[in-house]
ROLUMTI-71028 format. One record per residue (C-alpha): x, y, z; residue in three letters. Coordinates in Angstrom, 3 decimals, padded with zeros to 6 digits. Layout:
N
c1 c2 c3 code
X Y Z ALA
...
***
This chain:
286
c1 c2 c3 code
174.205 051.354 249.817 MET
174.709 050.433 253.462 ARG
176.759 047.515 254.756 PHE
175.880 045.471 257.830 TRP
178.015 042.911 259.645 GLN
176.208 039.766 260.742 PHE
177.622 038.737 264.130 LEU
176.667 035.122 264.685 ARG
178.294 032.422 266.795 PHE
180.004 035.167 268.832 ILE
180.802 034.722 272.551 PRO
178.556 037.336 274.187 PRO
181.343 038.967 276.197 ASP
183.074 039.941 272.918 GLN
180.117 041.858 271.483 LEU
180.826 045.339 272.932 PRO
184.454 045.289 271.764 ALA
183.440 043.984 268.345 LEU
180.839 046.730 268.007 ALA
183.552 049.307 268.596 GLN
185.735 047.572 266.019 ALA
182.898 047.641 263.457 VAL
182.369 051.348 264.143 GLU
186.044 051.990 263.346 ALA
185.491 050.695 259.768 THR
183.256 051.769 256.879 GLN
180.546 049.321 257.995 LEU
177.195 050.939 258.807 ASP
175.720 048.504 261.263 GLY
175.479 045.136 262.986 ILE
172.787 042.477 262.770 VAL
172.201 039.622 265.198 LEU
170.355 036.335 264.769 GLY
167.687 034.920 267.048 ASP
166.873 031.523 268.490 HIS
165.307 030.890 271.877 LEU
166.911 027.543 272.579 ALA
168.365 024.439 270.943 PHE
165.960 021.486 271.117 PRO
167.649 018.142 271.659 GLU
165.674 016.790 268.692 THR
164.954 019.028 265.696 ILE
162.620 017.480 263.157 GLU
161.791 020.772 261.427 SER
163.426 021.282 258.037 HIS
166.125 023.972 258.060 TYR
165.439 025.854 254.795 PRO
168.901 027.373 254.310 TYR
170.902 024.169 253.804 ALA
170.512 021.441 251.205 ALA
170.597 018.833 253.958 SER
167.738 020.466 255.839 GLY
169.847 020.239 259.011 LYS
171.216 023.074 261.158 VAL
174.978 023.562 261.125 PHE
175.410 024.618 264.777 TRP
175.119 022.671 268.012 ASP
173.608 023.118 271.453 ALA
176.637 025.008 272.772 ASN
176.599 027.663 270.036 THR
175.763 031.010 271.681 PRO
172.517 032.783 270.741 TRP
172.407 035.605 273.321 PRO
169.277 037.696 273.739 ASP
169.397 040.156 270.859 VAL
167.962 043.149 272.735 TRP
170.267 042.863 275.742 VAL
173.158 042.470 273.304 SER
172.150 045.486 271.205 ILE
171.777 047.613 274.329 ALA
175.308 046.691 275.414 ALA
176.729 047.484 271.966 MET
174.783 050.715 271.544 ALA
176.112 051.922 274.895 ALA
179.720 051.836 273.646 VAL
179.141 053.179 270.114 THR
177.793 056.377 268.578 GLU
177.380 055.915 264.823 ARG
176.504 052.379 263.808 ILE
172.955 051.008 263.663 HIS
171.607 047.663 264.854 PHE
169.043 045.208 263.562 SER
168.076 041.558 263.707 THR
168.242 038.917 260.996 ASN
165.837 037.333 261.664 ILE
163.915 037.944 264.908 TYR
161.102 035.394 265.211 VAL
158.418 037.909 266.079 LEU
155.368 035.607 266.460 PRO
157.050 033.828 269.377 LEU
156.637 037.019 271.442 ARG
153.873 039.255 272.796 HIS
153.428 042.542 270.893 PRO
153.035 044.779 273.954 VAL
156.282 043.507 275.478 ILE
158.055 043.675 272.108 MET
156.810 047.203 271.366 ALA
158.019 048.486 274.721 ARG
161.427 046.809 274.365 THR
162.006 048.224 270.877 ALA
160.787 051.686 271.914 ALA
163.151 051.789 274.889 THR
166.118 050.664 272.781 LEU
165.324 053.203 270.074 ALA
165.307 056.034 272.603 LEU
168.449 054.915 274.418 LEU
170.386 054.381 271.179 SER
169.379 057.583 269.418 GLY
167.093 055.836 266.916 ASP
169.756 053.359 265.807 ARG
167.564 050.241 265.977 VAL
165.491 048.360 263.398 ALA
163.511 045.133 263.626 LEU
164.400 042.527 261.014 GLY
161.654 039.970 261.495 THR
160.205 036.727 260.205 GLY
157.914 033.863 261.165 VAL
160.698 031.338 261.703 GLY
160.970 027.739 260.587 TRP
161.510 025.726 263.796 MET
158.238 024.314 265.114 GLU
160.000 022.988 268.220 GLU
160.652 026.570 269.433 GLU
156.966 027.398 269.139 TYR
155.968 024.297 271.073 ARG
158.442 025.170 273.822 ALA
156.644 028.466 274.584 VAL
153.108 027.224 273.904 GLY
152.492 029.187 270.699 VAL
150.727 027.601 267.732 ASP
153.123 027.147 264.821 PHE
150.511 026.781 262.090 ARG
148.897 030.183 262.710 SER
152.170 032.093 263.011 ARG
151.607 034.060 259.791 GLY
148.275 035.503 260.930 ARG
149.721 036.183 264.367 ARG
152.640 038.010 262.717 TYR
150.282 040.221 260.680 ASP
148.322 041.198 263.765 GLU
151.487 041.934 265.753 MET
152.979 044.298 263.166 ILE
149.825 046.425 263.005 ASP
149.427 046.425 266.761 LEU
153.021 047.384 267.526 MET
152.819 050.375 265.204 ARG
149.701 051.548 267.007 ARG
151.438 051.162 270.368 LEU
154.349 053.297 269.100 TRP
152.243 056.122 267.684 THR
148.951 056.309 269.572 ASP
148.277 057.043 273.199 GLU
145.595 054.905 274.850 MET
144.577 052.018 272.598 ILE
142.442 048.941 272.904 GLU
142.673 045.853 270.775 HIS
140.373 042.895 270.222 HIS
141.885 040.626 267.611 GLY
142.239 036.957 266.771 GLU
145.329 036.432 268.951 PHE
145.559 039.426 271.285 PHE
142.807 041.034 273.303 ASP
143.088 043.871 275.797 PHE
141.260 046.973 276.987 ASP
142.637 050.500 276.778 ARG
146.301 050.860 277.653 LEU
149.386 052.832 276.720 GLN
153.095 052.108 276.665 ILE
155.601 054.672 277.849 SER
158.077 055.668 276.670 PRO
157.102 055.672 273.015 ARG
159.821 056.117 270.385 PRO
160.395 059.431 268.634 ASN
159.264 057.703 265.435 ARG
158.038 054.178 264.650 PRO
160.870 051.645 264.725 VAL
161.512 050.323 261.160 PRO
160.182 046.801 260.664 ILE
161.905 044.803 257.925 TRP
160.272 041.554 256.881 LEU
162.216 038.530 255.723 GLY
161.538 035.514 253.557 GLY
161.558 034.484 249.921 GLY
158.226 032.658 249.682 SER
155.307 034.250 247.829 ALA
153.314 034.904 251.071 PRO
156.413 036.405 252.752 ALA
157.019 038.736 249.804 MET
153.371 039.846 249.682 ARG
153.447 040.560 253.414 ARG
156.677 042.548 253.120 ALA
155.273 044.633 250.264 ALA
152.047 045.333 252.139 ALA
153.345 045.886 255.664 LYS
157.121 046.264 255.752 GLY
159.480 049.212 255.876 ASP
161.857 046.926 253.991 GLY
162.431 043.378 252.818 TRP
165.277 041.031 253.689 ILE
165.550 038.782 250.657 THR
165.254 035.033 250.956 GLY
167.350 032.465 249.123 ASN
168.450 033.615 245.680 PHE
171.173 033.074 243.106 THR
172.896 035.562 240.801 PRO
170.647 034.227 238.026 ASP
167.383 034.721 239.944 THR
167.942 037.909 241.943 ILE
166.944 040.304 239.140 GLY
163.607 038.572 238.637 GLU
163.058 038.367 242.398 THR
163.622 042.095 242.912 LEU
161.367 042.814 239.955 GLY
158.620 040.773 241.596 GLU
159.003 042.718 244.835 MET
158.676 046.006 242.948 ARG
155.542 044.677 241.252 ARG
154.079 043.744 244.636 LEU
154.906 047.176 246.048 LEU
153.100 048.805 243.130 LYS
150.147 046.474 243.614 GLU
150.011 047.556 247.261 ALA
150.146 051.238 246.269 GLY
153.541 051.649 247.898 ARG
155.896 051.962 244.930 GLU
156.902 055.510 245.966 ASP
157.156 054.843 249.723 ALA
160.590 054.567 251.392 PRO
161.494 050.890 251.336 PHE
164.748 049.057 252.118 GLU
165.869 046.208 249.866 LEU
168.289 044.138 251.951 ILE
170.379 041.215 250.685 ALA
172.410 038.853 252.891 PRO
175.397 037.678 250.831 VAL
178.971 036.512 251.228 GLY
182.185 038.216 250.117 ARG
181.368 038.332 246.396 ASP
182.361 041.762 245.093 LEU
180.917 041.254 241.610 ASP
177.569 040.102 243.007 LEU
177.441 042.999 245.454 ILE
178.073 045.485 242.633 LYS
175.286 043.848 240.635 ARG
172.941 044.086 243.602 LEU
173.792 047.772 243.932 ARG
172.958 048.319 240.266 ASP
169.650 046.463 240.741 LEU
168.657 048.878 243.514 GLY
169.507 046.890 246.646 VAL
169.985 049.411 249.468 THR
171.707 047.287 252.122 SER
174.086 044.334 252.154 ILE
174.370 042.012 255.147 ILE
177.762 040.305 255.198 ASP
177.267 036.618 255.885 LEU
180.717 036.022 257.308 ALA
181.405 032.330 257.718 SER
182.093 030.538 260.966 ARG
185.621 030.064 259.616 ARG
186.063 033.862 259.488 ASP
184.461 035.050 262.733 ILE
183.295 031.963 264.593 GLY
184.007 031.151 268.252 PRO
187.260 029.450 267.243 GLU
188.639 032.811 266.060 ARG
190.264 035.224 268.480 SER
188.925 038.698 269.076 LEU
191.801 040.181 267.073 GLN
191.173 037.847 264.126 GLU
187.567 039.042 264.000 LYS
188.637 042.690 264.152 VAL
191.075 042.033 261.304 ASP
188.271 040.466 259.265 TYR
186.097 043.604 259.612 PHE
188.976 045.757 258.416 ARG
189.598 043.525 255.408 ARG
185.924 043.544 254.488 TYR
185.855 047.333 254.720 SER
188.990 047.737 252.584 ASP
188.403 044.961 250.053 GLU
184.625 045.132 249.590 ILE
183.055 048.378 250.799 ILE
185.802 050.658 249.512 ALA
185.502 049.077 246.035 ARG
181.714 049.225 245.647 VAL
***
């Protein structure tokens, strides 16, 4: 089982030092969240809170994940980096494929893409992308990016993207892992059919066993039950739950540290101390 530290609400200038602090513990990697901007009015329902409202404000930092990962990879050697969740359909697949390929090469293949379709329609409107078709756009992007990483000259004529023969360079040594997020039935089917892993959606200790069983059924249905596949669960500091997830076959835990623990109000040293405690009190006991 691997352990990842979710760094959210972090002042960007602290990220390189925090990456070095994470590398000094038993943690295996860092994940970053993604939002383009904070609309003044958000009518979209936030699915991860009972209120349906976001719990951050316009001044909360959401730095570009790829610039941030590049800065952290440059000062570390061991830990890996991913996103949780990168809203892939907001972007263009050729640009995204080249960015991920470059980061993979510069980091020594320490980068994964944790992706999803997102929930905030206002972000889609801001960049002129249709929100309602984001699932189909997402499907097309995943297939196209893998072709850009593995083939030489390709052409593509799809529903959302259309171009004549081209090639990106550099290409990565191997395709960058794409992990798909979401707990809805369509999200789980897509992850089973197309993903290198699945980042679980909302669950409880009572439902997680059934949920993982459903994912395994979907993988078998897709003919992928024997393929390498990451099962990734974002959870808080619950040692008993983490041990249960391990026994159920979960391969990675993302620590959902609270704003109280590592938010912008906490000093750099307080955040470093938190990583050490998590390593000693959770990872060492799993």
